[in-house]
N, C-alpha and C positions, 0 to 999 in steps of 0.2 A: 504494500500500500504506500502511495506517495501523497504527502500532504503539504499544502502551502498554508502557512500561518502568517497573517498580516497584522502588524501593529507598527505604523509608521513612526510614531513619536509618543511621548517624550521619554526621558530617562526613567522616571518613576513609573509611568504607565507601561513601559516595556518590561521593567522588573516585575510588575504586578501580574504579567502573563506567564511568568516562569514556572509556577506550579503546574499549569496546564501543559506546558511544553514537556516538562519532566514526566508527567503522568502519561502523556501520549507515547513517549519514547520507551518508557519502562513497561507499559501495560499492553502495547500492541505488538505482536510478533512481526518481525521483518519490515517494520515501518521506516520510511525515509522521510525525514522532516526538513522542509525548506522554510526559511524565515525571511520575510520581507519587511524592511524598515527604511527610513530615510538614511542616506549615507552619513549624515552628520552624527547619527547615533550608533555607528558601527561598533564602537568600543563596548557598548552595553552588553552585547551578546557574543562578541567575537570569540570568547574563550568558553562558551557554553557547550559542554560535551554532548548535550542532548539534541543539538542541531547539526544536521548533516551538510546542509548547503545554504549559503546566504545570497540574498538578492537585495539590491539597494536602489531606492528611488532618489534621483538627483536631477529632477526636472525632465527626465527622459521617458515619459510614460509610454509613448508609442513603441519605442525600442524595447522597453521593459516588458510590455505585454507580448511582443513577438517572442522574446526569450522564454517567458513563462508558458506560453501556449505550446512551445516545443517540448516542455517537460511532461505534458499529459498527466496532470494531477488527478487523483481520485477524488479529493476533496479540497475545497478552499475553506479555511477556518478564519473568519473575519472577526478580529478583536478590535477593529477600529470603527468600521461602519461610517465612512465618509464618502464624498463624491468619488475619490480615486479608487477606493476599495470596491465600490459598487461597479465602477467602470471595468475594473479587472475581473470581477466576478462575471459580469455580462460577457466579456470577451472570451473568457476561458470555457464558458458553457459546461460547467461540471457541477457536481453536488456541493452545496454550501452549508456550513454550520456557522452560526454567529451568536455572540453573547447578547444579553439584554442590556442595551445601552441606557435605557430609561430616560431618554431625552425629555419626555413630557413631565415626568416626575421631578426631574432636576429643574426644569423651567418653573414649575409650580413652587418648588421649595425656594429657589433663589429670587424669584420675582414677587411671589405673593405669600411666601413663608407658610405654605400649605405642605405639610410633610406627608407624602404618600410613598416615600422610599420604603423598600421592603425590609431594610435592615440586614441585607445579605451583601457581604463584602464583594467588591468588584472581582477579586481573584477567584472567589467561589462561583460567581456568575460566569466567569470564563470556563471554569471546570464544568459547570452545569451544561454548557453548550456542547460538551463532548459526550454526553450521555448516550446518544444514538450509536456511538462507537463502542459502548461498554466501558468507557474510561471513568474512573471514580477518583475522588480525592484521597490522596495518601496521607494527608494531615501534616506534611513536613514543611509547609510554608514556602517562602520565597528563596530564589537562588541568585547569587552573583558570583562570578568567577573572575579572578584576577590572574592574568598570565604571569608566570614566574619572573619574566624579564621586566615586568612593570611594577614590582613590589618596591616598598621603601628600602632605601639603602642605609647602612650604618652612618649616622651623622646627619641624616636628612632633617631630623628634629633635634631641638636643643637638648643638651645633657640634663638641663633642669627639668625636663619633662619625661625623662627615661623611666622614672619610677611610677608613672601613671598620669593621666590627664583626662580632662573632659573635652570632647570635640563639640564645638558650637558651629552649626552650619548656618552661616549668615545670609546666604544667597537665596533667591527664589526667582521664578520667571516673571512675576508681576509685583508691582508696588504694594498692593493690598495684602500680599502674602508675607510681607517682611516687617519685623519690628523696626521702628525708626532708630536712627543712629544713637540718640540720647538714651533710649530704652536699652539698647544693646550694651552701651557703656555702663549703665546702671547695673545691668545683670552681671557683667563681668566683674565690676567692682565689688559686688555683693558675694561673689563666689571665692572663697578662700581655698583655692585649689588650682593647680596648673591647667591652663586652657590653651587649646589649639583652635584657631579660627579657620574654618574650611569654606572655600568658595572658589569661583572661577576668576579669571582676569578682570572681569567687570566688577568684582567685589573687592579688589585689592586696595583701592583708595579708602573705602569704608573700613576695611579691615585694619588699615594703618591707623585710622582715626580712633577705632575702638581700642587698639593696643596701647594707645597713649595713657590709658588709665593705670597701666602697670606693664611696662615693656619687658619685664622679667617673667611675671606670671603669665602674661598673654602673648602667645606666639602667633603672628599673622602668617598663615600658610596660603592665603588666598592668591590665586594666580601663579603660584610657584610649582604646582604639581599637576599632573595629568588626572583625568577622571579615575583611572585605575589607582594611581598613587593616593588620591584623595579618599578613595574607597578603602585603601589600606590604612590610612590614618584613622578612619572610622572603625575599621576592624580591630585595631590595637588600642582603642580608647577604652576607658572605664565606663563611660556614659556618653550618650549623644543627645544634645539639645538641638532641635531642628525646626525650621519652618516647614510648611507643606511643600516639599521639594524632593527630587529624586534620591538624594543621599539619605533621607529619612527611611525610605524603603530598602535601600542598600544596607543600612544599619540593621533593619529587621532581618534581612537575609543572613546576616552574621550573628543573629540572636543577641544583639546588643540591647541594653536598656535604653529606652528613648523617652524623652520629654518633648512632646509635639506641641508647638505653638501655632494656633489657628487665628487667622484674621478674616479676610474676605471669603475664604472657603471654610469648609467645616467637615468634621468626621461624620456628620449627619448625611453627607453625600455618599456614604458607604465606602470611604477611602482611608480610614484610620490606619495606624500602624498594624501590620499583619504578621503573625508568627506561625500560622497554620492551626488547624483544628486539633492537632495532637496535644495542644496545651489545654489543661482544664482552666476554668475561670480564675481559680485562686492563684495559679502560676502566672497567668497573664497580668494579674493585678500588680505583680512585682516587676513586670517587664516594661510597662509603658504607662504614661499618663497624658491625657489630652488637656490642653489649656485653652478654654474658650470663655471669653468674657460673658457672664450670665445675663440673661434677660435683655439682650439687644434685639429690638424688633427688626433691625435691618440686616441681621447676620444669619445665614450667609447671603452675600449679595451676588456671588458668581460661582460658576463651576470651576473656573481656572484662575481667577484673580483678574484685577483690572489695573490700569495705569494710574488711576486716581481714585480717591474715595468718592463714591456717588453722592454721599451725604456731606462731604467736605470736612467732617469732624474726625474720622478715622478712630472712633472709640474702640473698635474691635482690637486694635493694637495699642493705642495710647493708654487704654485702661487695663492692660495686662499687668498682673501683680508680679513684677519681676523679683521682688523680695521673696515671695512664696516659692517661685520657681527655683531661686537660688537655694533656699532652705531644703526643698525637695531634692535638688541635685546633690547637695552635700550629704543628705541622709542616705541617698542611694549608693554613693561611691564609698561611704564609710561603713555601710551595713555589712556585718560579717555573715 
C-alpha cells in the first residue's frame, strides 16, 4: 500500500500529525508512506524514520502534481484541507481520508465565543481519520527526530547553564500569541534559575533586550541555532515555558514539562500540549499547565493569532500573572 500524507505547514501542526504517521507505518504491513509539506518546513520531518519519501511544495504545484500522479497512490491522507490539498486530491483521483478540521466550530468559538468544539485533540482527530484502514492510537504521543549531525555541541551553551536551565520560547508566528517585551522581562527577573531564550533570527533583538535583566542568568540563544539545535536545547532543558508555537509541541514530543502561555489563541481550540493517551490524568497534571487569563469575553479571538489586538487592549497577554508562572516554574524544576 502506498500513501500520500499532506500537511503543508507549520512546524507545530506538522509535529501534531506525527502520531498518525507512526501508527500508519507500524500498524500497516508493507506500507510506503510519502509526506508532502512546504519546502521551508523540510527540517521538521527530514529525520522521521516512519516516512519513506518526501515531496515539497515550493510554488511548483503543477510540476508537483505531475510527480505525485506518477506515484499511483492508494490513498491521499489530507491533514491540511486547503485549496492546494483539494486540488491535489482532485488531480490524483484516488481514495481520500481526511481529518475533521472543524472550521465552522472554530469560527463560532473565535468570532462569537460559542464553544461547540468536541474536546478531542487535533492529533487524535488525525488518528480518527485513519480508522477505515484499521489504524488505532498507540497512546505514545508526538515525535520529533533530530539528526545526529544537528545536535548541540560541547560549549554551545554557557558553562553557567550546564547544571540545568529553563528554556523560554519567546517567539510565535503572530503578535497576539506573544507576551510583550516588558512581561517577558518581568518573568525572567522573577525566575531564580538559569534561563535559555529560544527563538529564531527574528526574535534575536527581543531576546537581547530580555537578557538585559541579568546577562549571566539569561542566555539569549535566539537566532544562533538551527531548528534542530533549538529543539535540542528544549530536549536538554529542565522545563519549557512557551507561547503557542511549534517548539511547545516539540517539547511535548520529548516529554518535557511545559508551561503554555495563551493569548489570542486558546487550548479550547483542541490544540493544548499533547503527550499521548498513554498518560493517565494524574500524570498529565504534573507535565503541563495552561495559562489563560480568566473571564475574557474576547478570548480566543483567532485560530492562528493576529498582527494586532482586535480590541486594542491586549488583556489576554498584558494581564498574564507572570509572578505565578515564575513560582510554578521554580516549583516544577525543584520538585524531587
